[in-house]
C-alpha positions as CSV (number, residue, x, y, z in Angstrom):
1,M,0.0,-0.1,0.2
2,T,1.4,3.2,-1.1
3,M,0.6,6.7,-1.3
4,E,2.3,10.2,-1.4
5,G,5.6,8.7,-0.7
6,F,3.9,6.7,2.0
7,R,4.3,2.6,2.2
8,V,3.7,0.0,5.4
9,L,6.6,-1.5,6.5
10,D,7.3,-5.1,7.1
11,E,10.0,-6.5,9.0
12,K,12.3,-6.3,5.9
13,S,11.8,-3.0,4.4
14,L,12.0,-1.8,8.1
15,R,15.5,-3.3,8.4
16,E,16.5,-1.0,5.2
17,Y,14.7,1.8,6.5
18,I,16.6,2.1,9.6
19,K,20.0,1.9,8.0
20,A,19.2,4.9,5.9
21,T,17.7,6.6,8.8
22,P,21.0,8.4,10.9
23,S,18.7,9.2,14.0
24,L,17.9,5.5,14.4
25,A,20.7,3.7,13.4
26,S,22.9,5.7,15.6
27,K,20.7,4.2,18.7
28,L,21.3,1.1,18.0
29,G,24.9,1.4,17.9
30,N,25.4,2.0,13.7
31,E,25.5,-1.9,13.9
32,V,23.1,-2.0,10.6
33,D,23.7,-5.7,9.6
34,N,23.3,-7.0,13.5
35,F,19.8,-6.0,14.8
36,K,16.8,-8.0,15.3
37,I,13.0,-6.9,14.7
38,K,10.0,-8.1,16.2
39,E,6.6,-7.0,15.3
40,V,4.3,-6.9,18.9
41,G,1.6,-4.4,18.1
42,D,-1.3,-5.5,20.0
43,G,-3.3,-2.2,19.9
44,N,-6.4,-1.5,17.6
45,L,-4.7,1.0,15.1
46,N,-1.1,0.8,14.4
47,F,2.1,-1.6,13.4
48,V,4.9,-1.6,16.6
49,Y,8.0,-3.0,16.4
50,I,11.0,-3.7,18.8
51,V,14.1,-3.3,17.0
52,I,17.3,-4.8,19.2
53,S,21.0,-5.0,18.7
54,P,23.8,-5.7,20.8
55,S,24.5,-2.2,21.4
56,G,20.9,-0.4,21.7
57,S,17.5,-0.9,20.9
58,I,14.4,1.3,19.8
59,V,10.6,0.5,19.2
60,I,8.7,1.7,15.7
61,K,5.8,2.7,15.5
62,Q,4.0,3.2,12.2
63,A,0.1,4.2,11.6
64,I,-2.0,2.9,8.6
65,P,-4.7,4.3,6.8
66,Y,-7.6,2.5,8.5
67,V,-8.2,0.5,11.8
68,R,-6.2,-2.5,12.0
69,C,-8.3,-4.4,14.3
70,I,-11.4,-3.6,11.9
71,G,-9.5,-3.6,8.8
72,E,-9.4,-1.6,5.5
73,S,-13.2,-1.2,5.4
74,W,-12.8,1.2,8.2
75,P,-10.4,4.2,6.9
76,M,-8.7,6.4,9.1
77,T,-5.8,8.7,8.6
78,K,-2.4,8.3,9.2
79,E,-1.5,12.1,9.9
80,R,-2.9,10.5,13.5
81,S,1.0,9.9,14.1
82,Y,1.9,13.6,13.5
83,F,-0.1,14.7,16.9
84,E,0.8,11.5,18.6
85,A,4.3,12.0,17.9
86,T,3.7,16.2,19.1
87,A,1.8,15.2,22.3
88,L,4.8,12.3,23.0
89,K,7.4,15.3,22.8
90,R,5.2,17.9,24.4
91,Q,4.9,15.1,27.7
92,H,7.8,14.2,27.4
93,G,9.2,17.7,28.1
94,L,6.9,18.0,31.1
95,S,7.1,14.6,32.4
96,P,10.4,12.9,31.0
97,K,10.6,10.3,34.1
98,H,7.2,9.1,32.6
99,V,7.3,9.3,29.0
100,P,9.6,7.9,26.4
101,E,12.0,10.1,24.4
102,V,10.9,10.5,20.8
103,Y,14.3,10.4,18.6
104,H,12.6,10.6,15.3
105,F,9.3,11.6,13.1
106,D,9.0,10.9,9.7
107,R,5.3,12.6,8.9
108,T,5.0,11.3,5.1
109,M,6.1,7.5,6.3
110,S,3.5,8.2,9.4
111,L,6.3,6.6,11.8
112,I,7.5,7.2,15.3
113,G,11.0,6.2,16.5
114,M,11.1,6.1,20.1
115,R,13.1,4.9,23.3
116,Y,12.4,1.2,24.0
117,I,11.8,0.7,27.8
118,E,13.3,-2.5,27.9
119,P,12.9,-6.1,30.4
120,P,12.2,-6.3,33.1
121,H,9.8,-3.8,32.5
122,I,6.5,-5.2,31.1
123,I,3.2,-3.3,29.6
124,L,1.4,-2.3,33.0
125,R,-1.9,-3.9,32.1
126,K,0.0,-7.5,31.6
127,G,1.6,-6.9,35.4
128,L,-1.9,-6.1,36.6
129,I,-3.2,-9.2,34.9
130,A,-0.3,-11.2,36.6
131,G,-1.1,-9.9,39.9
132,V,1.9,-7.9,40.3
133,E,2.2,-5.0,43.0
134,Y,3.7,-1.8,41.9
135,P,4.4,0.1,45.4
136,L,5.2,3.5,43.2
137,L,2.5,3.1,40.5
138,A,0.3,6.0,41.9
139,E,3.4,8.3,43.0
140,H,3.9,8.2,39.2
141,M,0.9,8.0,37.7
142,A,-0.2,11.0,39.8
143,E,3.0,12.9,39.1
144,F,2.8,12.4,35.1
145,M,-0.7,13.6,35.4
146,A,-0.3,16.8,37.3
147,N,2.6,17.6,35.3
148,T,0.8,17.1,32.1
149,L,-2.2,19.1,32.7
150,F,-1.3,21.5,34.7
151,Y,1.4,22.9,32.8
152,T,-0.8,22.7,29.6
153,S,-4.0,24.3,31.1
154,L,-4.9,27.7,31.3
155,L,-4.0,27.6,34.9
156,Y,-0.2,28.0,33.5
157,L,-0.8,29.1,30.2
158,T,-2.0,32.8,28.5
159,T,-5.1,32.3,27.0
160,T,-3.2,33.4,23.2
161,Q,-0.4,30.5,24.3
162,H,-3.7,28.3,25.2
163,K,-5.5,28.6,22.5
164,S,-2.0,28.3,20.0
165,A,-2.1,24.8,21.7
166,V,-5.5,24.1,20.8
167,A,-5.4,25.2,17.2
168,E,-1.8,22.9,16.7
169,F,-4.1,20.0,17.5
170,C,-7.7,20.7,16.0
171,G,-6.1,18.8,13.0
172,N,-6.6,15.9,15.0
173,V,-10.6,15.0,13.6
174,E,-10.7,11.7,12.1
175,L,-8.7,9.9,16.0
176,C,-11.2,12.3,17.6
177,R,-14.3,11.4,15.8
178,L,-13.4,7.7,16.5
179,T,-13.7,8.3,20.2
180,E,-16.7,10.2,20.0
181,Q,-18.3,7.2,17.9
182,V,-16.5,4.1,20.1
183,V,-16.9,5.8,23.2
184,F,-20.0,8.0,23.2
185,S,-22.0,6.5,20.7
186,D,-22.2,3.2,19.4
187,P,-22.7,1.4,22.9
188,Y,-25.8,3.0,23.3
189,R,-27.3,2.0,19.9
190,I,-27.3,-0.9,18.0
191,S,-23.7,-1.4,15.7
192,E,-22.1,-3.3,13.8
193,F,-18.9,-3.0,15.5
194,N,-20.6,-3.6,18.8
195,R,-19.8,-7.1,20.4
196,W,-19.7,-8.2,23.9
197,T,-19.7,-11.8,25.7
198,S,-22.9,-13.5,24.1
199,P,-25.3,-14.7,24.9
200,Y,-24.7,-14.0,28.7
201,L,-24.4,-10.2,28.1
202,D,-27.4,-10.1,25.5
203,T,-29.7,-8.5,28.0
204,D,-27.2,-6.3,29.8
205,A,-26.2,-5.1,25.7
206,E,-29.8,-4.2,25.4
207,A,-30.7,-2.6,28.8
208,V,-27.7,0.0,27.9
209,R,-29.1,0.5,24.9
210,N,-32.4,1.0,26.3
211,D,-31.5,3.5,29.3
212,Q,-32.3,6.4,29.1
213,I,-31.1,8.3,32.0
214,L,-27.5,6.6,31.0
215,K,-28.2,8.6,27.7
216,L,-28.4,11.6,28.8
217,E,-25.6,11.5,31.1
218,V,-23.3,10.3,28.0
219,A,-24.4,13.2,25.9
220,E,-23.3,15.7,28.3
221,L,-20.0,13.8,28.6
222,K,-19.7,13.8,24.7
223,S,-20.0,17.3,24.0
224,K,-17.6,18.0,27.4
225,F,-15.5,15.8,25.0
226,C,-16.2,17.5,22.2
227,E,-16.1,21.4,23.0
228,K,-14.1,21.8,26.2
229,T,-10.5,21.7,25.6
230,Q,-8.8,22.4,29.2
231,A,-5.3,20.5,28.6
232,L,-3.5,18.0,26.6
233,I,-4.6,14.5,27.9
234,H,-4.0,11.0,27.7
235,G,-4.4,7.9,29.8
236,D,-5.9,4.4,29.9
237,L,-5.7,2.0,32.8
238,H,-8.1,-0.9,33.4
239,T,-7.9,-3.5,36.4
240,D,-8.7,-7.2,36.3
241,G,-11.1,-9.8,37.5
242,H,-8.6,-12.9,37.4
243,V,-9.3,-15.6,40.3
244,D,-8.6,-19.1,40.5
245,Q,-9.3,-22.2,43.2
246,G,-6.9,-21.3,46.2
247,N,-6.5,-17.8,45.3
248,D,-9.3,-15.1,45.2
249,R,-7.1,-12.3,45.4
250,K,-8.5,-10.5,47.9
251,T,-5.4,-9.2,48.9
252,Y,-4.6,-7.8,45.5
253,K,-8.0,-6.1,45.0
254,A,-7.3,-4.5,48.6
255,W,-4.1,-3.1,47.1
256,I,-5.9,-1.8,43.6
257,M,-8.4,-0.1,45.8
258,D,-5.7,1.6,47.7
259,T,-3.5,2.6,44.5
260,I,-7.0,3.7,43.1
261,A,-7.0,6.1,46.0
262,D,-3.8,7.0,46.2
263,T,-3.7,8.1,42.4
264,W,-6.4,10.3,42.8
265,N,-5.1,11.9,46.1
266,L,-1.5,12.3,45.5
267,F,-3.0,14.1,41.9
268,Y,-5.2,16.5,44.1
269,K,-2.0,17.2,46.1
270,K,0.4,17.5,43.1
271,F,-1.5,19.5,41.1
272,T,-3.3,22.0,43.4
273,S,0.6,22.3,44.8
274,L,1.9,23.6,41.3
275,W,-1.3,25.6,41.2
276,D,-0.3,27.1,44.6
277,I,3.4,27.8,43.2
278,H,2.1,29.5,40.0
279,K,-0.8,31.4,41.7
280,E,1.0,34.8,40.5
281,G,2.4,33.0,37.4
282,P,1.1,33.8,33.6
283,G,-1.9,31.2,33.6
284,E,-5.0,33.7,32.7
285,A,-7.7,31.3,34.2
286,Y,-7.7,32.6,37.5
287,L,-5.9,36.0,37.2
288,H,-3.7,36.7,40.6
289,E,-4.9,40.2,41.1
290,I,-8.9,39.0,41.2
291,Y,-8.6,35.9,42.9
292,N,-5.7,36.6,45.6
293,D,-7.8,36.4,48.7
294,L,-7.3,33.1,50.6
295,E,-10.3,32.1,51.2
296,L,-11.5,32.9,47.6
297,R,-8.8,31.1,46.3
298,E,-9.8,28.1,48.4
299,L,-13.2,28.0,47.0
300,V,-12.2,28.3,43.6
301,K,-9.7,25.2,43.9
302,Q,-12.3,23.0,45.3
303,K,-14.8,24.0,42.7
304,Y,-12.1,23.4,40.2
305,M,-11.1,19.9,41.7
306,M,-14.8,18.8,42.6
307,D,-16.0,19.2,38.8
308,L,-12.6,17.8,37.5
309,F,-13.4,14.7,40.0
310,H,-17.1,14.4,38.5
311,D,-15.9,14.3,35.1
312,S,-12.7,11.9,35.7
313,L,-15.8,9.6,37.1
314,G,-18.1,10.1,34.2
315,F,-15.5,9.5,31.3
316,A,-13.9,6.5,33.1
317,A,-17.5,5.3,33.2
318,A,-17.8,5.5,29.4
319,K,-14.8,4.0,28.9
320,M,-15.9,0.7,30.9
321,I,-19.1,0.5,29.3
322,R,-17.3,0.9,25.7
323,R,-14.5,-1.5,26.8
324,I,-17.6,-4.4,27.5
325,V,-20.1,-4.0,24.7
326,G,-18.0,-1.7,22.4
327,V,-15.9,-2.6,19.6
328,A,-12.3,-2.7,21.6
329,H,-12.1,-5.0,24.6
330,V,-9.4,-5.1,27.1
331,E,-7.0,-8.2,27.7
332,D,-8.2,-8.2,31.4
333,F,-11.4,-9.7,30.2
334,E,-10.6,-11.1,27.3
335,S,-8.1,-13.6,28.6
336,I,-10.4,-14.9,31.2
337,S,-11.0,-18.2,29.2
338,D,-14.2,-19.1,31.5
339,L,-17.4,-17.4,29.5
340,V,-19.3,-17.6,32.5
341,K,-16.8,-16.3,34.8
342,R,-15.7,-13.8,32.5
343,S,-19.3,-12.4,31.9
344,D,-19.9,-12.1,35.3
345,C,-17.0,-9.9,36.1
346,E,-18.1,-8.0,32.8
347,R,-21.9,-7.6,34.3
348,R,-20.6,-6.5,37.5
349,A,-17.9,-4.0,36.1
350,L,-21.2,-2.7,33.4
351,E,-23.5,-2.1,36.3
352,F,-21.0,0.1,38.3
353,A,-19.7,1.6,35.2
354,K,-23.6,3.0,34.7
355,N,-24.4,3.6,38.5
356,L,-21.0,5.9,38.2
357,M,-22.0,7.5,35.4
358,K,-25.7,8.3,36.6
359,K,-24.9,9.4,39.9
360,R,-21.0,10.6,39.9
361,R,-22.3,14.0,41.1
362,N,-23.3,12.5,44.4
363,F,-19.5,11.2,45.1
364,N,-17.6,13.6,46.9
365,T,-14.5,11.7,47.5
366,I,-12.4,9.1,45.6
367,A,-13.1,6.7,49.3
368,D,-16.8,7.5,48.2
369,V,-16.5,5.5,45.2
370,I,-14.3,2.6,46.4
371,A,-16.9,2.1,48.7
372,V,-19.8,1.5,46.2
373,A,-17.1,-0.5,43.9
374,K,-15.9,-3.3,46.7
């Protein structure tokens, strides 16, 4: 497949591409005839390759002009890689300890070359499925979110800077439309792309499509997603339901709950701390000469963070619903081979998500949410 100089690479053609690209070859110690390539993409959109030589390693990610998990019947602009590369560079600058460095970007080829986080590191989801406890997970997630969200918001930026940043990403239309469709629309209607653990969840999927209150709430969330450009966002974290005889994972579930609470509470602390540090800075959301009264500033922070909390609960619920009755599911559930057990886990998650979306404004703390989730 070629178009305007673009071609989909395979392992052989990628090898030649790397040889001809100094910024990539140098990361492999210029050992261009002595490196191994492995395709590891398990996502819904892109091809991902790990490239390893005796002297170094890289990851290559190439966007293709269709949705990979569906096929060429669902076209998708390859320009999405430009926005991903731009976001990665921006977020690496704000949180370098938690975002891989981009070494190379080729807009024509829709190709990103970036740092490979080598073993023993693994994808977080796989660690969660395996029951691994990560003592610094909440701290690292909170730091990443606080830095990337605060410094790309009007709490830190001038309106001119913020509008310029928004304009830079406005061209990311198709990927946003894909999200709008698969997260906020398809699960609530009959769609050829929807799937679920049938027949066990047939009535549950129908109940989602017939829930009028749920539809009102998801419409509000869709409107916010489309219209409220507060900051540069990226996040994807799911938990699992894997148990076996002799191991009911009660201890691990308790750790997950604690980590969820710690993530929000640490994020709240770090985000508001940045706000305090820069209260007299260039940010134009709340000008210091207007909001210099300590009591007023605390009221502003409380309202802002409560609104953010309720939004977060709503979007989390929407993601949970779409991962159960929408087009793209998660390994956490899909790897449960016992369909009865899987559907039971999915049903409980689905009921929790529906309740969370509809009643999110009733929750004032993350502890309130966890109490319902247990």
